[in-house]
Each structure stands twice: as structure tokens, then as C-alpha cells.
TIFI-926272 format. One record per atom (N, C-alpha, C): residue number from 1; x, y, z; atom name. Coordinates in pm, whole numbers. Layout:
N
+-----+--------+--------+--------+-------+
: num :      x :      y :      z : atomo :
+-----+--------+--------+--------+-------+
: NUM :      X :      Y :      Z :    CA :
...
+-----+--------+--------+--------+-------+
***
This chain:
91
+-----+--------+--------+--------+-------+
: num :      x :      y :      z : atomo :
+-----+--------+--------+--------+-------+
:   1 :   5826 :   5010 :   -560 :     N :
:   1 :   5699 :   5060 :   -646 :    CA :
:   1 :   5603 :   5097 :   -560 :     C :
:   2 :   5546 :   5213 :   -573 :     N :
:   2 :   5458 :   5235 :   -479 :    CA :
:   2 :   5325 :   5242 :   -565 :     C :
:   3 :   5215 :   5152 :   -508 :     N :
:   3 :   5131 :   5127 :   -588 :    CA :
:   3 :   5014 :   5200 :   -512 :     C :
:   4 :   4901 :   5282 :   -586 :     N :
:   4 :   4774 :   5338 :   -543 :    CA :
:   4 :   4645 :   5297 :   -602 :     C :
:   5 :   4605 :   5190 :   -556 :     N :
:   5 :   4514 :   5088 :   -603 :    CA :
:   5 :   4390 :   5187 :   -631 :     C :
:   6 :   4343 :   5291 :   -566 :     N :
:   6 :   4217 :   5371 :   -504 :    CA :
:   6 :   4221 :   5438 :   -665 :     C :
:   7 :   4343 :   5526 :   -709 :     N :
:   7 :   4348 :   5600 :   -827 :    CA :
:   7 :   4434 :   5521 :   -961 :     C :
:   8 :   4457 :   5377 :   -933 :     N :
:   8 :   4484 :   5299 :  -1015 :    CA :
:   8 :   4609 :   5368 :  -1090 :     C :
:   9 :   4703 :   5411 :  -1022 :     N :
:   9 :   4874 :   5447 :  -1062 :    CA :
:   9 :   4944 :   5406 :   -958 :     C :
:  10 :   5051 :   5395 :  -1044 :     N :
:  10 :   5178 :   5347 :   -981 :    CA :
:  10 :   5325 :   5444 :   -996 :     C :
:  11 :   5373 :   5413 :   -922 :     N :
:  11 :   5534 :   5482 :   -942 :    CA :
:  11 :   5633 :   5426 :   -882 :     C :
:  12 :   5733 :   5454 :   -961 :     N :
:  12 :   5850 :   5339 :   -896 :    CA :
:  12 :   5939 :   5488 :   -803 :     C :
:  13 :   5989 :   5394 :   -688 :     N :
:  13 :   6060 :   5523 :   -600 :    CA :
:  13 :   6204 :   5472 :   -542 :     C :
:  14 :   6285 :   5490 :   -453 :     N :
:  14 :   6436 :   5485 :   -437 :    CA :
:  14 :   6422 :   5489 :   -285 :     C :
:  15 :   6476 :   5361 :   -214 :     N :
:  15 :   6480 :   5385 :    -58 :    CA :
:  15 :   6653 :   5419 :    -58 :     C :
:  16 :   6679 :   5523 :      8 :     N :
:  16 :   6801 :   5527 :     39 :    CA :
:  16 :   6864 :   5467 :    144 :     C :
:  17 :   7009 :   5435 :    128 :     N :
:  17 :   7067 :   5345 :    244 :    CA :
:  17 :   7147 :   5430 :    326 :     C :
:  18 :   7093 :   5529 :    414 :     N :
:  18 :   7172 :   5669 :    469 :    CA :
:  18 :   7303 :   5562 :    579 :     C :
:  19 :   7401 :   5651 :    622 :     N :
:  19 :   7460 :   5640 :    709 :    CA :
:  19 :   7391 :   5628 :    855 :     C :
:  20 :   7487 :   5505 :    948 :     N :
:  20 :   7391 :   5469 :   1078 :    CA :
:  20 :   7477 :   5556 :   1183 :     C :
:  21 :   7409 :   5645 :   1243 :     N :
:  21 :   7477 :   5692 :   1347 :    CA :
:  21 :   7437 :   5658 :   1491 :     C :
:  22 :   7550 :   5663 :   1600 :     N :
:  22 :   7491 :   5609 :   1704 :    CA :
:  22 :   7458 :   5722 :   1808 :     C :
:  23 :   7342 :   5768 :   1822 :     N :
:  23 :   7334 :   5888 :   1878 :    CA :
:  23 :   7184 :   5897 :   1950 :     C :
:  24 :   7115 :   5791 :   1974 :     N :
:  24 :   7013 :   5760 :   2052 :    CA :
:  24 :   7026 :   5822 :   2201 :     C :
:  25 :   6930 :   5883 :   2263 :     N :
:  25 :   6970 :   5910 :   2412 :    CA :
:  25 :   6882 :   5825 :   2490 :     C :
:  26 :   6899 :   5828 :   2608 :     N :
:  26 :   6848 :   5759 :   2721 :    CA :
:  26 :   6716 :   5829 :   2736 :     C :
:  27 :   6707 :   5951 :   2699 :     N :
:  27 :   6559 :   6024 :   2743 :    CA :
:  27 :   6451 :   5965 :   2617 :     C :
:  28 :   6500 :   5904 :   2525 :     N :
:  28 :   6367 :   5850 :   2431 :    CA :
:  28 :   6278 :   5771 :   2508 :     C :
:  29 :   6164 :   5799 :   2459 :     N :
:  29 :   6052 :   5748 :   2541 :    CA :
:  29 :   6013 :   5593 :   2439 :     C :
:  30 :   5930 :   5512 :   2500 :     N :
:  30 :   5902 :   5366 :   2405 :    CA :
:  30 :   5774 :   5358 :   2428 :     C :
:  31 :   5696 :   5354 :   2349 :     N :
:  31 :   5540 :   5329 :   2331 :    CA :
:  31 :   5507 :   5195 :   2412 :     C :
:  32 :   5594 :   5083 :   2421 :     N :
:  32 :   5541 :   4994 :   2523 :    CA :
:  32 :   5682 :   4913 :   2586 :     C :
:  33 :   5631 :   4869 :   2706 :     N :
:  33 :   5743 :   4817 :   2757 :    CA :
:  33 :   5855 :   4696 :   2707 :     C :
:  34 :   5809 :   4648 :   2614 :     N :
:  34 :   5899 :   4555 :   2514 :    CA :
:  34 :   5997 :   4635 :   2426 :     C :
:  35 :   5993 :   4774 :   2421 :     N :
:  35 :   6045 :   4880 :   2369 :    CA :
:  35 :   6078 :   4862 :   2222 :     C :
:  36 :   5989 :   4829 :   2149 :     N :
:  36 :   5924 :   4776 :   2040 :    CA :
:  36 :   5933 :   4905 :   1949 :     C :
:  37 :   5865 :   5020 :   1996 :     N :
:  37 :   5856 :   5144 :   1901 :    CA :
:  37 :   5856 :   5259 :   1993 :     C :
:  38 :   5911 :   5368 :   1952 :     N :
:  38 :   5904 :   5492 :   2032 :    CA :
:  38 :   5782 :   5565 :   2016 :     C :
:  39 :   5743 :   5661 :   2120 :     N :
:  39 :   5658 :   5732 :   2111 :    CA :
:  39 :   5737 :   5887 :   2114 :     C :
:  40 :   5834 :   5868 :   2169 :     N :
:  40 :   5938 :   5998 :   2173 :    CA :
:  40 :   6077 :   5966 :   2119 :     C :
:  41 :   6135 :   6041 :   2031 :     N :
:  41 :   6284 :   5974 :   2009 :    CA :
:  41 :   6359 :   6129 :   2055 :     C :
:  42 :   6463 :   6120 :   2124 :     N :
:  42 :   6566 :   6197 :   2181 :    CA :
:  42 :   6702 :   6178 :   2158 :     C :
:  43 :   6809 :   6265 :   2092 :     N :
:  43 :   6931 :   6234 :   2054 :    CA :
:  43 :   7013 :   6311 :   2149 :     C :
:  44 :   7139 :   6231 :   2152 :     N :
:  44 :   7255 :   6288 :   2197 :    CA :
:  44 :   7300 :   6385 :   2124 :     C :
:  45 :   7338 :   6523 :   2154 :     N :
:  45 :   7405 :   6617 :   2040 :    CA :
:  45 :   7565 :   6542 :   1974 :     C :
:  46 :   7541 :   6526 :   1853 :     N :
:  46 :   7680 :   6480 :   1750 :    CA :
:  46 :   7689 :   6546 :   1673 :     C :
:  47 :   7822 :   6531 :   1615 :     N :
:  47 :   7845 :   6617 :   1466 :    CA :
:  47 :   7805 :   6560 :   1357 :     C :
:  48 :   7679 :   6635 :   1323 :     N :
:  48 :   7563 :   6589 :   1220 :    CA :
:  48 :   7558 :   6702 :   1125 :     C :
:  49 :   7633 :   6791 :   1136 :     N :
:  49 :   7600 :   6928 :   1054 :    CA :
:  49 :   7582 :   6907 :    905 :     C :
:  50 :   7662 :   6831 :    861 :     N :
:  50 :   7648 :   6806 :    726 :    CA :
:  50 :   7559 :   6726 :    637 :     C :
:  51 :   7513 :   6638 :    746 :     N :
:  51 :   7410 :   6506 :    698 :    CA :
:  51 :   7256 :   6535 :    677 :     C :
:  52 :   7202 :   6565 :    537 :     N :
:  52 :   7078 :   6587 :    557 :    CA :
:  52 :   7003 :   6451 :    593 :     C :
:  53 :   7052 :   6337 :    577 :     N :
:  53 :   6973 :   6255 :    604 :    CA :
:  53 :   7074 :   6094 :    680 :     C :
:  54 :   7010 :   6073 :    812 :     N :
:  54 :   7108 :   5927 :    850 :    CA :
:  54 :   6991 :   5846 :    919 :     C :
:  55 :   7047 :   5765 :    941 :     N :
:  55 :   6964 :   5663 :   1034 :    CA :
:  55 :   7018 :   5638 :   1185 :     C :
:  56 :   6935 :   5620 :   1247 :     N :
:  56 :   6955 :   5637 :   1418 :    CA :
:  56 :   7014 :   5489 :   1416 :     C :
:  57 :   7133 :   5428 :   1494 :     N :
:  57 :   7141 :   5312 :   1509 :    CA :
:  57 :   7076 :   5248 :   1632 :     C :
:  58 :   6983 :   5157 :   1578 :     N :
:  58 :   6925 :   5107 :   1702 :    CA :
:  58 :   6846 :   4962 :   1657 :     C :
:  59 :   6817 :   4857 :   1732 :     N :
:  59 :   6818 :   4711 :   1690 :    CA :
:  59 :   6671 :   4742 :   1667 :     C :
:  60 :   6568 :   4770 :   1750 :     N :
:  60 :   6426 :   4737 :   1755 :    CA :
:  60 :   6358 :   4817 :   1640 :     C :
:  61 :   6393 :   4952 :   1601 :     N :
:  61 :   6322 :   5023 :   1495 :    CA :
:  61 :   6406 :   5107 :   1412 :     C :
:  62 :   6347 :   5066 :   1274 :     N :
:  62 :   6409 :   5187 :   1196 :    CA :
:  62 :   6375 :   5336 :   1194 :     C :
:  63 :   6472 :   5426 :   1235 :     N :
:  63 :   6441 :   5556 :   1243 :    CA :
:  63 :   6522 :   5659 :   1176 :     C :
:  64 :   6488 :   5713 :   1062 :     N :
:  64 :   6537 :   5799 :   1001 :    CA :
:  64 :   6516 :   5939 :    975 :     C :
:  65 :   6647 :   6018 :   1034 :     N :
:  65 :   6625 :   6174 :   1086 :    CA :
:  65 :   6676 :   6232 :    919 :     C :
:  66 :   6566 :   6347 :    885 :     N :
:  66 :   6597 :   6415 :    804 :    CA :
:  66 :   6638 :   6579 :    874 :     C :
:  67 :   6692 :   6622 :    792 :     N :
:  67 :   6699 :   6801 :    813 :    CA :
:  67 :   6566 :   6863 :    801 :     C :
:  68 :   6569 :   6962 :    815 :     N :
:  68 :   6424 :   7056 :    819 :    CA :
:  68 :   6431 :   7078 :    662 :     C :
:  69 :   6521 :   7119 :    597 :     N :
:  69 :   6555 :   7166 :    495 :    CA :
:  69 :   6515 :   7081 :    377 :     C :
:  70 :   6522 :   6950 :    411 :     N :
:  70 :   6520 :   6801 :    332 :    CA :
:  70 :   6369 :   6778 :    338 :     C :
:  71 :   6307 :   6813 :    456 :     N :
:  71 :   6171 :   6791 :    477 :    CA :
:  71 :   6075 :   6894 :    400 :     C :
:  72 :   6118 :   6990 :    429 :     N :
:  72 :   6050 :   7103 :    324 :    CA :
:  72 :   6036 :   7085 :    192 :     C :
:  73 :   6164 :   7023 :    127 :     N :
:  73 :   6168 :   6983 :     -9 :    CA :
:  73 :   6089 :   6900 :    -50 :     C :
:  74 :   6060 :   6790 :     24 :     N :
:  74 :   5981 :   6653 :    -13 :    CA :
:  74 :   5855 :   6688 :     -2 :     C :
:  75 :   5807 :   6797 :     88 :     N :
:  75 :   5666 :   6823 :    138 :    CA :
:  75 :   5631 :   6925 :     -7 :     C :
:  76 :   5709 :   7000 :    -52 :     N :
:  76 :   5658 :   7082 :   -171 :    CA :
:  76 :   5660 :   7032 :   -294 :     C :
:  77 :   5741 :   6899 :   -297 :     N :
:  77 :   5719 :   6816 :   -406 :    CA :
:  77 :   5591 :   6721 :   -409 :     C :
:  78 :   5523 :   6717 :   -306 :     N :
:  78 :   5393 :   6598 :   -296 :    CA :
:  78 :   5442 :   6468 :   -263 :     C :
:  79 :   5518 :   6458 :   -207 :     N :
:  79 :   5609 :   6294 :   -218 :    CA :
:  79 :   5496 :   6242 :   -115 :     C :
:  80 :   5470 :   6111 :   -111 :     N :
:  80 :   5351 :   6053 :    -44 :    CA :
:  80 :   5454 :   5910 :     53 :     C :
:  81 :   5390 :   5862 :    131 :     N :
:  81 :   5430 :   5760 :    207 :    CA :
:  81 :   5514 :   5750 :    332 :     C :
:  82 :   5492 :   5848 :    377 :     N :
:  82 :   5608 :   5910 :    509 :    CA :
:  82 :   5528 :   5953 :    581 :     C :
:  83 :   5571 :   5970 :    704 :     N :
:  83 :   5521 :   6026 :    846 :    CA :
:  83 :   5676 :   6136 :    915 :     C :
:  84 :   5609 :   6204 :    906 :     N :
:  84 :   5725 :   6321 :    996 :    CA :
:  84 :   5668 :   6338 :   1150 :     C :
:  85 :   5796 :   6346 :   1221 :     N :
:  85 :   5769 :   6431 :   1339 :    CA :
:  85 :   5878 :   6464 :   1416 :     C :
:  86 :   5856 :   6549 :   1494 :     N :
:  86 :   5939 :   6616 :   1555 :    CA :
:  86 :   6045 :   6571 :   1663 :     C :
:  87 :   6195 :   6560 :   1681 :     N :
:  87 :   6237 :   6509 :   1768 :    CA :
:  87 :   6314 :   6624 :   1827 :     C :
:  88 :   6384 :   6564 :   1954 :     N :
:  88 :   6448 :   6646 :   2075 :    CA :
:  88 :   6572 :   6598 :   2057 :     C :
:  89 :   6643 :   6723 :   2083 :     N :
:  89 :   6809 :   6680 :   2097 :    CA :
:  89 :   6891 :   6745 :   2238 :     C :
:  90 :   6961 :   6662 :   2297 :     N :
:  90 :   6989 :   6680 :   2381 :    CA :
:  90 :   7052 :   6836 :   2420 :     C :
:  91 :   7067 :   6905 :   2530 :     N :
:  91 :   7141 :   7018 :   2509 :    CA :
:  91 :   7252 :   7001 :   2520 :     C :
+-----+--------+--------+--------+-------+
***
């Protein structure tokens, strides 16, 4: 349930449970030395062509990856409660 106390609205939403893929690159950068959060996420090139949403296999932080077409669709529908950031894929 998404609660907006400022506007006194609530909305039901669903959290997908996407497939987890081992694709995190050594070129990823962490925001702190304990490797708790990423400041830059980089990926190995893996076959993900048909997946519009997947999770990066990682023990410290949950990272969901979405294709650009899905991101654009969500933004056009004015969904709230998520942050998008650009990622890097190794050549």
C-alpha cells in the first residue's frame, strides 16, 4: 500500500519478484568501503535481451534493472516511489 499523507490518499501497488541474474561487474563502484551501497553500477554483458525487468544478484543491496521502454512506460503513467539512474554495460 502506498500512502500519501500530505494529500490523504492511498493506493495499492505490487512489487514484482523478478529473476535474479549474476551480472555485476568488478567495475561497479561502492559509496562506502563496507560495500553497502553503490555509487555506480556496471554490468557484464550477459544475454538479457528478452527481459524488461530483472534483479542483479548481489548480497549487499537490491538492484532492479529495467529496460528503457519499460522505464518510459512507467514515467508516462506518472508512477511514484522509485528512482531511476543510468547504468554501464561492459563492452
